[in-house]
ZADO-1210 file (C-alpha; in nm, 4 decimals, padded with zeros to 6 digits):
<atoms>
<atom x="03.7425" y="-00.6229" z="03.1305" code="MET" pos="1"/>
<atom x="03.4332" y="-00.4594" z="02.9837" code="THR" pos="2"/>
<atom x="03.2104" y="-00.5304" z="02.6887" code="VAL" pos="3"/>
<atom x="03.3447" y="-00.2140" z="02.5252" code="ASP" pos="4"/>
<atom x="03.6965" y="-00.3566" z="02.5240" code="SER" pos="5"/>
<atom x="03.5799" y="-00.6729" z="02.3514" code="ILE" pos="6"/>
<atom x="03.4507" y="-00.4763" z="02.0556" code="SER" pos="7"/>
<atom x="03.7038" y="-00.1924" z="02.0503" code="SER" pos="8"/>
<atom x="03.8253" y="-00.0455" z="01.7248" code="GLU" pos="9"/>
<atom x="04.1827" y="-00.1391" z="01.8143" code="ASN" pos="10"/>
<atom x="04.0899" y="-00.4976" z="01.7460" code="LEU" pos="11"/>
<atom x="04.0640" y="-00.4393" z="01.3732" code="SER" pos="12"/>
<atom x="04.3795" y="-00.2252" z="01.3631" code="VAL" pos="13"/>
<atom x="04.5877" y="-00.4898" z="01.5391" code="GLU" pos="14"/>
<atom x="04.4528" y="-00.7662" z="01.3192" code="ALA" pos="15"/>
<atom x="04.5248" y="-00.5700" z="01.0037" code="SER" pos="16"/>
<atom x="04.8815" y="-00.4893" z="01.1058" code="SER" pos="17"/>
<atom x="04.9519" y="-00.8603" z="01.1532" code="GLU" pos="18"/>
<atom x="04.8528" y="-00.9403" z="00.7976" code="GLY" pos="19"/>
<atom x="04.5015" y="-01.0786" z="00.8421" code="ALA" pos="20"/>
<atom x="04.2983" y="-01.1284" z="00.5215" code="PRO" pos="21"/>
<atom x="04.1427" y="-00.8004" z="00.4206" code="VAL" pos="22"/>
<atom x="03.7939" y="-00.9428" z="00.3782" code="GLU" pos="23"/>
<atom x="03.7921" y="-01.0748" z="00.7354" code="GLN" pos="24"/>
<atom x="03.8906" y="-00.7479" z="00.9047" code="VAL" pos="25"/>
<atom x="03.6046" y="-00.5268" z="01.0189" code="THR" pos="26"/>
<atom x="03.6060" y="-00.1788" z="00.8677" code="ASP" pos="27"/>
<atom x="03.4891" y="-00.0075" z="01.1850" code="THR" pos="28"/>
<atom x="03.4868" y="00.3379" z="01.0279" code="ARG" pos="29"/>
<atom x="03.2427" y="00.2328" z="00.7568" code="GLU" pos="30"/>
<atom x="03.0326" y="00.0407" z="01.0064" code="THR" pos="31"/>
<atom x="03.0130" y="00.3420" z="01.2382" code="GLN" pos="32"/>
<atom x="02.9081" y="00.5656" z="00.9516" code="GLU" pos="33"/>
<atom x="02.6282" y="00.3197" z="00.8713" code="SER" pos="34"/>
<atom x="02.5144" y="00.3219" z="01.2326" code="LEU" pos="35"/>
<atom x="02.5221" y="00.6995" z="01.2453" code="ASN" pos="36"/>
<atom x="02.2891" y="00.7136" z="00.9467" code="LYS" pos="37"/>
<atom x="02.0408" y="00.5005" z="01.1427" code="ARG" pos="38"/>
<atom x="02.0146" y="00.2383" z="00.8746" code="VAL" pos="39"/>
<atom x="01.8140" y="-00.0672" z="00.9803" code="PRO" pos="40"/>
<atom x="01.9992" y="-00.3293" z="01.1792" code="VAL" pos="41"/>
<atom x="01.8033" y="-00.5884" z="00.9843" code="LEU" pos="42"/>
<atom x="01.6076" y="-00.5274" z="00.6647" code="GLU" pos="43"/>
<atom x="01.4074" y="-00.7915" z="00.4800" code="LEU" pos="44"/>
<atom x="01.2518" y="-00.7162" z="00.1426" code="ASP" pos="45"/>
<atom x="01.0210" y="-00.9949" z="00.0182" code="ARG" pos="46"/>
<atom x="01.2787" y="-01.2527" z="00.1254" code="LEU" pos="47"/>
<atom x="01.1872" y="-01.6082" z="00.0266" code="SER" pos="48"/>
<atom x="01.3668" y="-01.9390" z="00.0763" code="VAL" pos="49"/>
<atom x="01.2523" y="-02.2626" z="-00.0859" code="THR" pos="50"/>
<atom x="01.3912" y="-02.6125" z="-00.0451" code="PHE" pos="51"/>
<atom x="01.1594" y="-02.8939" z="-00.1450" code="ASP" pos="52"/>
<atom x="00.8793" y="-02.6577" z="-00.0390" code="ARG" pos="53"/>
<atom x="00.8535" y="-02.2873" z="00.0543" code="PRO" pos="54"/>
<atom x="01.0067" y="-02.2294" z="00.3990" code="ILE" pos="55"/>
<atom x="01.0160" y="-01.8489" z="00.4098" code="LEU" pos="56"/>
<atom x="00.7525" y="-01.6628" z="00.2115" code="ASP" pos="57"/>
<atom x="00.8163" y="-01.2996" z="00.1142" code="LYS" pos="58"/>
<atom x="00.9332" y="-01.1733" z="00.4533" code="LEU" pos="59"/>
<atom x="00.9364" y="-00.7939" z="00.4726" code="THR" pos="60"/>
<atom x="01.0490" y="-00.5963" z="00.7783" code="ALA" pos="61"/>
<atom x="01.2775" y="-00.3160" z="00.8937" code="GLN" pos="62"/>
<atom x="01.4191" y="-00.3387" z="01.2451" code="MET" pos="63"/>
<atom x="01.6368" y="-00.0855" z="01.4281" code="HIS" pos="64"/>
<atom x="01.6511" y="-00.2291" z="01.7808" code="GLY" pos="65"/>
<atom x="01.9594" y="-00.2937" z="01.9904" code="SER" pos="66"/>
<atom x="01.8360" y="-00.6468" z="02.0555" code="CYS" pos="67"/>
<atom x="01.5974" y="-00.8147" z="01.8119" code="ILE" pos="68"/>
<atom x="01.4062" y="-01.1319" z="01.8939" code="GLY" pos="69"/>
<atom x="01.2925" y="-01.3966" z="01.6464" code="LEU" pos="70"/>
<atom x="00.9905" y="-01.5840" z="01.7789" code="LEU" pos="71"/>
<atom x="00.7599" y="-01.8500" z="01.6437" code="GLY" pos="72"/>
<atom x="00.6328" y="-02.2035" z="01.6973" code="PRO" pos="73"/>
<atom x="00.8286" y="-02.5045" z="01.5744" code="ASN" pos="74"/>
<atom x="00.8444" y="-02.5025" z="01.1953" code="GLY" pos="75"/>
<atom x="00.7731" y="-02.1297" z="01.1692" code="ALA" pos="76"/>
<atom x="01.1050" y="-02.0599" z="00.9935" code="GLY" pos="77"/>
<atom x="01.3177" y="-01.9053" z="01.2711" code="LYS" pos="78"/>
<atom x="01.6203" y="-02.1291" z="01.2160" code="THR" pos="79"/>
<atom x="01.5932" y="-02.1001" z="00.8382" code="THR" pos="80"/>
<atom x="01.5867" y="-01.7199" z="00.8631" code="LEU" pos="81"/>
<atom x="01.8819" y="-01.7183" z="01.1003" code="LEU" pos="82"/>
<atom x="02.0822" y="-01.9510" z="00.8753" code="ASN" pos="83"/>
<atom x="01.9949" y="-01.7404" z="00.5707" code="THR" pos="84"/>
<atom x="02.1169" y="-01.4227" z="00.7421" code="LEU" pos="85"/>
<atom x="02.4378" y="-01.6061" z="00.8351" code="LEU" pos="86"/>
<atom x="02.4898" y="-01.7160" z="00.4735" code="GLY" pos="87"/>
<atom x="02.4310" y="-02.0884" z="00.5339" code="PHE" pos="88"/>
<atom x="02.1173" y="-02.0917" z="00.3156" code="ASN" pos="89"/>
<atom x="02.0719" y="-01.9270" z="-00.0209" code="ARG" pos="90"/>
<atom x="01.7704" y="-01.7065" z="-00.0683" code="LYS" pos="91"/>
<atom x="01.5320" y="-01.7921" z="-00.3507" code="THR" pos="92"/>
<atom x="01.3958" y="-01.4429" z="-00.4126" code="THR" pos="93"/>
<atom x="01.4014" y="-01.1030" z="-00.2460" code="GLY" pos="94"/>
<atom x="01.6859" y="-00.9458" z="-00.0522" code="ARG" pos="95"/>
<atom x="01.8149" y="-00.8968" z="00.2998" code="ALA" pos="96"/>
<atom x="02.0679" y="-00.6581" z="00.4513" code="SER" pos="97"/>
<atom x="02.2482" y="-00.6227" z="00.7837" code="ILE" pos="98"/>
<atom x="02.3532" y="-00.2745" z="00.8987" code="LEU" pos="99"/>
<atom x="02.2861" y="-00.1516" z="00.5465" code="GLY" pos="100"/>
<atom x="02.5018" y="-00.4130" z="00.3719" code="HIS" pos="101"/>
<atom x="02.3381" y="-00.6508" z="00.1263" code="ASP" pos="102"/>
<atom x="02.3883" y="-01.0164" z="00.2153" code="LEU" pos="103"/>
<atom x="02.4582" y="-01.1077" z="-00.1462" code="THR" pos="104"/>
<atom x="02.6732" y="-00.8276" z="-00.2864" code="SER" pos="105"/>
<atom x="02.8527" y="-00.7508" z="00.0445" code="ASP" pos="106"/>
<atom x="02.8770" y="-01.1076" z="00.1689" code="ASN" pos="107"/>
<atom x="03.2456" y="-01.1014" z="00.2680" code="HIS" pos="108"/>
<atom x="03.2144" y="-00.7687" z="00.4452" code="PHE" pos="109"/>
<atom x="02.9045" y="-00.8813" z="00.6360" code="VAL" pos="110"/>
<atom x="03.0869" y="-01.1921" z="00.7570" code="ARG" pos="111"/>
<atom x="03.3473" y="-00.9661" z="00.9154" code="GLY" pos="112"/>
<atom x="03.0724" y="-00.8007" z="01.1210" code="LEU" pos="113"/>
<atom x="02.9156" y="-01.1171" z="01.2574" code="VAL" pos="114"/>
<atom x="02.9551" y="-01.3266" z="01.5720" code="GLY" pos="115"/>
<atom x="02.7527" y="-01.6489" z="01.5975" code="TYR" pos="116"/>
<atom x="02.6553" y="-01.8645" z="01.8940" code="MET" pos="117"/>
<atom x="02.4992" y="-02.1862" z="01.7574" code="PRO" pos="118"/>
<atom x="02.2313" y="-02.3863" z="01.9345" code="GLU" pos="119"/>
<atom x="02.4179" y="-02.7151" z="01.9045" code="ARG" pos="120"/>
<atom x="02.7651" y="-02.7795" z="02.0430" code="ASP" pos="121"/>
<atom x="03.0368" y="-02.7614" z="01.7761" code="SER" pos="122"/>
<atom x="03.3563" y="-02.8106" z="01.9736" code="PHE" pos="123"/>
<atom x="03.6794" y="-02.9856" z="01.8724" code="ILE" pos="124"/>
<atom x="03.7688" y="-03.2873" z="02.0849" code="ALA" pos="125"/>
<atom x="04.0786" y="-03.2646" z="02.3035" code="GLY" pos="126"/>
<atom x="04.0978" y="-02.8843" z="02.3034" code="MET" pos="127"/>
<atom x="04.1153" y="-02.6662" z="02.6108" code="SER" pos="128"/>
<atom x="03.8659" y="-02.3830" z="02.6321" code="GLY" pos="129"/>
<atom x="04.1186" y="-02.1061" z="02.5735" code="VAL" pos="130"/>
<atom x="04.2777" y="-02.2867" z="02.2789" code="ARG" pos="131"/>
<atom x="03.9392" y="-02.3366" z="02.1143" code="PHE" pos="132"/>
<atom x="03.8373" y="-01.9725" z="02.1545" code="VAL" pos="133"/>
<atom x="04.1799" y="-01.8609" z="02.0301" code="ARG" pos="134"/>
<atom x="04.1285" y="-02.0740" z="01.7169" code="LEU" pos="135"/>
<atom x="03.7853" y="-01.9179" z="01.6565" code="MET" pos="136"/>
<atom x="03.9391" y="-01.5711" z="01.6942" code="ALA" pos="137"/>
<atom x="04.2096" y="-01.6539" z="01.4401" code="GLU" pos="138"/>
<atom x="03.9457" y="-01.7818" z="01.1968" code="LEU" pos="139"/>
<atom x="03.7743" y="-01.4456" z="01.2389" code="SER" pos="140"/>
<atom x="04.0876" y="-01.2673" z="01.1151" code="GLY" pos="141"/>
<atom x="04.2917" y="-01.1922" z="01.4283" code="LEU" pos="142"/>
<atom x="04.6631" y="-01.2594" z="01.4534" code="SER" pos="143"/>
<atom x="04.7766" y="-01.5426" z="01.6828" code="SER" pos="144"/>
<atom x="04.9070" y="-01.3001" z="01.9454" code="LYS" pos="145"/>
<atom x="04.5946" y="-01.0844" z="01.9559" code="VAL" pos="146"/>
<atom x="04.3687" y="-01.3909" z="01.9398" code="ALA" pos="147"/>
<atom x="04.5337" y="-01.5445" z="02.2463" code="LEU" pos="148"/>
<atom x="04.5089" y="-01.2206" z="02.4437" code="GLU" pos="149"/>
<atom x="04.1447" y="-01.1865" z="02.3528" code="ARG" pos="150"/>
<atom x="04.0706" y="-01.5499" z="02.4393" code="ALA" pos="151"/>
<atom x="04.2023" y="-01.5037" z="02.7933" code="HIS" pos="152"/>
<atom x="04.0144" y="-01.1761" z="02.8367" code="GLU" pos="153"/>
<atom x="03.6824" y="-01.3087" z="02.7144" code="VAL" pos="154"/>
<atom x="03.7044" y="-01.6181" z="02.9373" code="PHE" pos="155"/>
<atom x="03.7306" y="-01.3938" z="03.2419" code="PHE" pos="156"/>
<atom x="03.4496" y="-01.1763" z="03.1061" code="TYR" pos="157"/>
<atom x="03.2016" y="-01.4676" z="03.0877" code="VAL" pos="158"/>
<atom x="03.3142" y="-01.5965" z="03.4263" code="GLY" pos="159"/>
<atom x="03.5213" y="-01.9008" z="03.3224" code="LEU" pos="160"/>
<atom x="03.8703" y="-01.7620" z="03.3786" code="GLY" pos="161"/>
<atom x="03.9704" y="-02.0312" z="03.6276" code="GLU" pos="162"/>
<atom x="03.8572" y="-02.3119" z="03.3946" code="ALA" pos="163"/>
<atom x="04.0070" y="-02.1862" z="03.0696" code="ARG" pos="164"/>
<atom x="04.2850" y="-02.4494" z="03.0533" code="TYR" pos="165"/>
<atom x="04.0507" y="-02.7449" z="03.1043" code="ARG" pos="166"/>
<atom x="03.9364" y="-02.9559" z="02.8113" code="ASN" pos="167"/>
<atom x="03.5892" y="-02.8536" z="02.6985" code="ILE" pos="168"/>
<atom x="03.4662" y="-03.2144" z="02.7305" code="GLU" pos="169"/>
<atom x="03.4932" y="-03.1753" z="03.1088" code="SER" pos="170"/>
<atom x="03.2716" y="-02.8655" z="03.1131" code="PHE" pos="171"/>
<atom x="02.9127" y="-02.8690" z="03.2351" code="SER" pos="172"/>
<atom x="02.6294" y="-02.7727" z="02.9980" code="LEU" pos="173"/>
<atom x="02.6177" y="-02.4220" z="03.1394" code="GLY" pos="174"/>
<atom x="02.9923" y="-02.3778" z="03.0963" code="MET" pos="175"/>
<atom x="02.9748" y="-02.5001" z="02.7367" code="LYS" pos="176"/>
<atom x="02.7069" y="-02.2413" z="02.6631" code="GLN" pos="177"/>
<atom x="02.9348" y="-01.9698" z="02.8015" code="LEU" pos="178"/>
<atom x="03.2236" y="-02.0971" z="02.5858" code="VAL" pos="179"/>
<atom x="02.9983" y="-02.0673" z="02.2810" code="LYS" pos="180"/>
<atom x="02.9189" y="-01.7097" z="02.3793" code="LEU" pos="181"/>
<atom x="03.2892" y="-01.6385" z="02.4371" code="ALA" pos="182"/>
<atom x="03.3921" y="-01.7533" z="02.0878" code="GLN" pos="183"/>
<atom x="03.1065" y="-01.5484" z="01.9379" code="ALA" pos="184"/>
<atom x="03.2253" y="-01.2198" z="02.0913" code="ILE" pos="185"/>
<atom x="03.6048" y="-01.2698" z="02.1049" code="VAL" pos="186"/>
<atom x="03.6699" y="-01.0819" z="01.7794" code="HIS" pos="187"/>
<atom x="03.4473" y="-00.7824" z="01.8639" code="GLY" pos="188"/>
<atom x="03.1568" y="-00.8340" z="01.6215" code="PRO" pos="189"/>
<atom x="02.9191" y="-00.5541" z="01.5318" code="LYS" pos="190"/>
<atom x="02.6207" y="-00.7898" z="01.5192" code="ILE" pos="191"/>
<atom x="02.5771" y="-01.1002" z="01.7313" code="LEU" pos="192"/>
<atom x="02.3512" y="-01.3934" z="01.6394" code="PHE" pos="193"/>
<atom x="02.2385" y="-01.6094" z="01.9321" code="LEU" pos="194"/>
<atom x="02.0491" y="-01.9317" z="01.8628" code="ASP" pos="195"/>
<atom x="01.8676" y="-02.0557" z="02.1764" code="GLU" pos="196"/>
<atom x="02.1356" y="-01.9143" z="02.4120" code="PRO" pos="197"/>
<atom x="01.9709" y="-02.0460" z="02.7318" code="THR" pos="198"/>
<atom x="01.8868" y="-02.3887" z="02.5939" code="ASN" pos="199"/>
<atom x="01.9005" y="-02.6494" z="02.8727" code="GLY" pos="200"/>
<atom x="02.0343" y="-02.4148" z="03.1411" code="LEU" pos="201"/>
<atom x="01.9294" y="-02.4297" z="03.5056" code="ASP" pos="202"/>
<atom x="01.7851" y="-02.1075" z="03.6587" code="PRO" pos="203"/>
<atom x="02.1152" y="-01.9614" z="03.7927" code="PRO" pos="204"/>
<atom x="02.3025" y="-02.0326" z="03.4675" code="ALA" pos="205"/>
<atom x="02.0120" y="-01.8946" z="03.2644" code="ARG" pos="206"/>
<atom x="02.0073" y="-01.5750" z="03.4727" code="ALA" pos="207"/>
<atom x="02.3833" y="-01.5350" z="03.4189" code="ARG" pos="208"/>
<atom x="02.3507" y="-01.5804" z="03.0414" code="MET" pos="209"/>
<atom x="02.0695" y="-01.3253" z="03.0175" code="LEU" pos="210"/>
<atom x="02.2688" y="-01.0796" z="03.2263" code="GLN" pos="211"/>
<atom x="02.5637" y="-01.1086" z="02.9871" code="LEU" pos="212"/>
<atom x="02.3368" y="-01.0575" z="02.6868" code="ILE" pos="213"/>
<atom x="02.1915" y="-00.7424" z="02.8414" code="ARG" pos="214"/>
<atom x="02.5399" y="-00.6117" z="02.9218" code="GLU" pos="215"/>
<atom x="02.6482" y="-00.6618" z="02.5606" code="ILE" pos="216"/>
<atom x="02.3283" y="-00.4945" z="02.4405" code="ARG" pos="217"/>
<atom x="02.3682" y="-00.1976" z="02.6744" code="ASP" pos="218"/>
<atom x="02.7300" y="-00.1400" z="02.5693" code="SER" pos="219"/>
<atom x="02.5925" y="00.0045" z="02.2444" code="GLY" pos="220"/>
<atom x="02.8753" y="-00.1457" z="02.0362" code="ASP" pos="221"/>
<atom x="02.7068" y="-00.4688" z="01.9313" code="THR" pos="222"/>
<atom x="02.3593" y="-00.5311" z="01.7936" code="LYS" pos="223"/>
<atom x="02.2026" y="-00.8650" z="01.8854" code="ILE" pos="224"/>
<atom x="01.9597" y="-01.0988" z="01.7105" code="ILE" pos="225"/>
<atom x="01.8204" y="-01.3809" z="01.9276" code="ILE" pos="226"/>
<atom x="01.6232" y="-01.6809" z="01.8059" code="ALA" pos="227"/>
<atom x="01.4433" y="-01.8451" z="02.0971" code="SER" pos="228"/>
<atom x="01.1208" y="-02.0223" z="02.1837" code="HIS" pos="229"/>
<atom x="01.1349" y="-01.8886" z="02.5426" code="LEU" pos="230"/>
<atom x="00.9140" y="-01.5818" z="02.5656" code="LEU" pos="231"/>
<atom x="01.0610" y="-01.4689" z="02.8974" code="GLN" pos="232"/>
<atom x="01.4136" y="-01.4623" z="02.7536" code="ASP" pos="233"/>
<atom x="01.3047" y="-01.2503" z="02.4590" code="ILE" pos="234"/>
<atom x="01.1015" y="-01.0184" z="02.6800" code="GLU" pos="235"/>
<atom x="01.3883" y="-00.9628" z="02.9246" code="SER" pos="236"/>
<atom x="01.6462" y="-00.8775" z="02.6547" code="CYS" pos="237"/>
<atom x="01.4797" y="-00.7535" z="02.3366" code="CYS" pos="238"/>
<atom x="01.3316" y="-00.4195" z="02.2384" code="ASP" pos="239"/>
<atom x="01.1958" y="-00.5414" z="01.9035" code="GLU" pos="240"/>
<atom x="01.0409" y="-00.8743" z="01.8071" code="VAL" pos="241"/>
<atom x="00.9634" y="-01.0437" z="01.4774" code="LEU" pos="242"/>
<atom x="00.7042" y="-01.3210" z="01.5131" code="VAL" pos="243"/>
<atom x="00.6966" y="-01.5836" z="01.2381" code="LEU" pos="244"/>
<atom x="00.4140" y="-01.8222" z="01.1551" code="LYS" pos="245"/>
<atom x="00.4178" y="-02.0746" z="00.8707" code="ASP" pos="246"/>
<atom x="00.7158" y="-01.8996" z="00.7119" code="GLY" pos="247"/>
<atom x="00.5484" y="-01.5577" z="00.7077" code="LYS" pos="248"/>
<atom x="00.5667" y="-01.2469" z="00.9245" code="VAL" pos="249"/>
<atom x="00.2804" y="-01.2830" z="01.1718" code="ALA" pos="250"/>
<atom x="00.3716" y="-00.9803" z="01.3807" code="LYS" pos="251"/>
<atom x="00.6401" y="-00.7161" z="01.4113" code="TYR" pos="252"/>
<atom x="00.6430" y="-00.5004" z="01.7202" code="CYS" pos="253"/>
<atom x="00.8442" y="-00.2587" z="01.9225" code="ASN" pos="254"/>
<atom x="00.7817" y="-00.4143" z="02.2627" code="LEU" pos="255"/>
<atom x="00.7572" y="-00.0964" z="02.4673" code="GLU" pos="256"/>
<atom x="00.5312" y="00.0741" z="02.2154" code="GLU" pos="257"/>
<atom x="00.3138" y="-00.2368" z="02.1924" code="GLU" pos="258"/>
<atom x="00.2772" y="-00.2620" z="02.5683" code="ARG" pos="259"/>
<atom x="00.1681" y="00.1002" z="02.5854" code="ARG" pos="260"/>
<atom x="-00.0682" y="00.0815" z="02.2884" code="SER" pos="261"/>
<atom x="-00.3743" y="00.0090" z="02.5041" code="ASN" pos="262"/>
<atom x="-00.3866" y="00.3389" z="02.6901" code="LYS" pos="263"/>
<atom x="-00.7601" y="00.3254" z="02.7590" code="HIS" pos="264"/>
<atom x="-00.7407" y="00.0426" z="03.0134" code="PHE" pos="265"/>
<atom x="-00.6384" y="00.1811" z="03.3530" code="LEU" pos="266"/>
<atom x="-00.5620" y="00.0222" z="03.6877" code="LEU" pos="267"/>
<atom x="-00.6320" y="00.2706" z="03.9678" code="ILE" pos="268"/>
<atom x="-00.5711" y="00.2486" z="04.3411" code="GLN" pos="269"/>
<atom x="-00.7383" y="00.5115" z="04.5591" code="ILE" pos="270"/>
<atom x="-00.7980" y="00.6155" z="04.9192" code="ARG" pos="271"/>
<atom x="-01.1186" y="00.7927" z="05.0136" code="GLY" pos="272"/>
<atom x="-01.4758" y="00.7969" z="04.8821" code="ASP" pos="273"/>
<atom x="-01.4683" y="00.4915" z="04.6572" code="GLU" pos="274"/>
<atom x="-01.8411" y="00.4887" z="04.5776" code="GLU" pos="275"/>
<atom x="-01.8415" y="00.8546" z="04.4844" code="GLY" pos="276"/>
<atom x="-01.5285" y="00.8163" z="04.2694" code="PHE" pos="277"/>
<atom x="-01.6691" y="00.5134" z="04.0858" code="VAL" pos="278"/>
<atom x="-01.9980" y="00.6958" z="04.0270" code="GLU" pos="279"/>
<atom x="-01.8046" y="00.9955" z="03.8942" code="GLY" pos="280"/>
<atom x="-01.6106" y="00.7715" z="03.6549" code="LEU" pos="281"/>
<atom x="-01.9341" y="00.6270" z="03.5213" code="ARG" pos="282"/>
<atom x="-02.0747" y="00.9767" z="03.4667" code="LYS" pos="283"/>
<atom x="-01.7647" y="01.0504" z="03.2568" code="LEU" pos="284"/>
<atom x="-01.8571" y="00.7495" z="03.0416" code="GLY" pos="285"/>
<atom x="-01.6017" y="00.5039" z="03.1816" code="CYS" pos="286"/>
<atom x="-01.6660" y="00.1341" z="03.2160" code="GLU" pos="287"/>
<atom x="-01.5698" y="00.0387" z="03.5707" code="VAL" pos="288"/>
<atom x="-01.4993" y="-00.2855" z="03.7570" code="ALA" pos="289"/>
<atom x="-01.3851" y="-00.3406" z="04.1161" code="LEU" pos="290"/>
<atom x="-01.1777" y="-00.6610" z="04.1365" code="PRO" pos="291"/>
<atom x="-01.0855" y="-00.5933" z="04.5003" code="ASN" pos="292"/>
<atom x="-01.1004" y="-00.3248" z="04.7692" code="ARG" pos="293"/>
<atom x="-00.9444" y="00.0095" z="04.6797" code="ARG" pos="294"/>
<atom x="-00.8497" y="-00.1104" z="04.3308" code="ARG" pos="295"/>
<atom x="-01.0468" y="-00.0065" z="04.0261" code="ILE" pos="296"/>
<atom x="-01.0292" y="-00.1171" z="03.6641" code="LYS" pos="297"/>
<atom x="-01.1561" y="00.1439" z="03.4236" code="ALA" pos="298"/>
<atom x="-01.1844" y="00.1728" z="03.0459" code="ILE" pos="299"/>
<atom x="-01.1894" y="00.5409" z="02.9564" code="ILE" pos="300"/>
<atom x="-01.3667" y="00.6589" z="02.6387" code="PRO" pos="301"/>
<atom x="-01.2311" y="00.8928" z="02.3744" code="GLU" pos="302"/>
<atom x="-01.2219" y="01.2516" z="02.4942" code="GLY" pos="303"/>
<atom x="-01.1618" y="01.1656" z="02.8591" code="VAL" pos="304"/>
<atom x="-00.8071" y="01.2445" z="02.9688" code="GLU" pos="305"/>
<atom x="-00.6093" y="01.1585" z="03.2810" code="ILE" pos="306"/>
<atom x="-00.6445" y="01.5133" z="03.4137" code="GLN" pos="307"/>
<atom x="-01.0218" y="01.4632" z="03.4234" code="HIS" pos="308"/>
<atom x="-00.9711" y="01.1731" z="03.6633" code="LEU" pos="309"/>
<atom x="-00.7480" y="01.3810" z="03.8887" code="TYR" pos="310"/>
<atom x="-01.0004" y="01.6665" z="03.8812" code="ALA" pos="311"/>
<atom x="-01.2711" y="01.4214" z="03.9862" code="LEU" pos="312"/>
<atom x="-01.0550" y="01.2920" z="04.2693" code="ALA" pos="313"/>
<atom x="-00.9808" y="01.6447" z="04.3901" code="GLU" pos="314"/>
<atom x="-01.3486" y="01.7358" z="04.3949" code="SER" pos="315"/>
<atom x="-01.4201" y="01.4330" z="04.6156" code="LEU" pos="316"/>
<atom x="-01.1052" y="01.4682" z="04.8309" code="SER" pos="317"/>
<atom x="-00.9961" y="01.1257" z="04.7048" code="VAL" pos="318"/>
<atom x="-00.6276" y="01.0310" z="04.6877" code="GLN" pos="319"/>
<atom x="-00.5134" y="00.8493" z="04.3756" code="ILE" pos="320"/>
<atom x="-00.2360" y="00.6334" z="04.5195" code="ARG" pos="321"/>
<atom x="-00.1464" y="00.4530" z="04.1979" code="ASN" pos="322"/>
<atom x="-00.2489" y="00.4798" z="03.8325" code="LEU" pos="323"/>
<atom x="-00.1083" y="00.2645" z="03.5575" code="ASP" pos="324"/>
<atom x="-00.1918" y="00.1438" z="03.2104" code="TYR" pos="325"/>
<atom x="-00.2505" y="-00.2240" z="03.1591" code="LYS" pos="326"/>
<atom x="00.0512" y="-00.3476" z="02.9653" code="ARG" pos="327"/>
<atom x="00.0329" y="-00.6518" z="02.7431" code="ASP" pos="328"/>
<atom x="00.2983" y="-00.9134" z="02.8071" code="SER" pos="329"/>
<atom x="00.4944" y="-01.0646" z="02.5218" code="LEU" pos="330"/>
<atom x="00.2844" y="-01.3767" z="02.5733" code="GLU" pos="331"/>
<atom x="-00.0324" y="-01.1731" z="02.5046" code="ASP" pos="332"/>
<atom x="00.1247" y="-01.0289" z="02.1893" code="ILE" pos="333"/>
<atom x="00.2501" y="-01.3693" z="02.0718" code="PHE" pos="334"/>
<atom x="-00.0815" y="-01.5485" z="02.1288" code="LEU" pos="335"/>
<atom x="-00.2724" y="-01.2774" z="01.9411" code="ARG" pos="336"/>
<atom x="-00.0301" y="-01.3118" z="01.6494" code="ALA" pos="337"/>
<atom x="-00.0865" y="-01.6885" z="01.6420" code="MET" pos="338"/>
<atom x="-00.4633" y="-01.6445" z="01.6481" code="GLU" pos="339"/>
<atom x="-00.4797" y="-01.3818" z="01.3758" code="GLU" pos="340"/>
<atom x="-00.5179" y="-01.4952" z="01.0162" code="ASP" pos="341"/>
</atoms>
């Protein structure tokens, strides 16, 4: 079984032919047209949510990534935003859309696109794993026959095929997390919401969960939104990140573009005339430091290009063995966002 088969278009056709409610069946043709137009996966336009006090304050962002991370300290508004996108909370002002569909006017259609893995366990006592996932598939609009087939398939996909007839109460924490993922993807959603997917997992189980998330992302059929406080999880899976602070957007970034944004800070490893090469760098106007033998840190000024460094090396018969830009980690990006006003 592959991720592609979980989210195949046949899923909607089979469900429709068995008499599933129209509003719960995914219109894959319309969804594909939206994707082809490159509409944002997630669009927020001055979105605000107020309970007894403002929780989200005029959030504005457009995100197109295959896997989008929601980051922020406790109380930043991550869970409130996730619950608002899922329809659990009502917005106060502004608007939000998923794959080009407004959460208010297209609410029923959007629900047909969504799979949701909650942070907290929400199982039904006395149910076997496969029966529970089958029930979730039926609630998503699949016929009983298709739902059962899908439940068996998805259990093998997440690696729990041999345990699918056991009651969920007997499952370990890691197995329960995989069951929650299984019920979220069983109906082939176009967008998958994951709330703290690695919460409480030991290293092997965490690695397995992250691998599954990346496989789903790389299939290209399902967009993913992850809310997590674990920077490493977000960094290993996401290509775009929205950082929240005090209910506001503190930072939006495309991770790869952000990491490459500081192109003036170079790490260079050479073989040959180190003193002459360093002196040549300084004559070009570079700031140079030597943290250890044969490794050089250099900040190059405007107007100096990489080819100038290679020309310098050639003139001195120096070999440049390695040259790389310093890339900011997600932790660097996150801490800067928290420090900025």
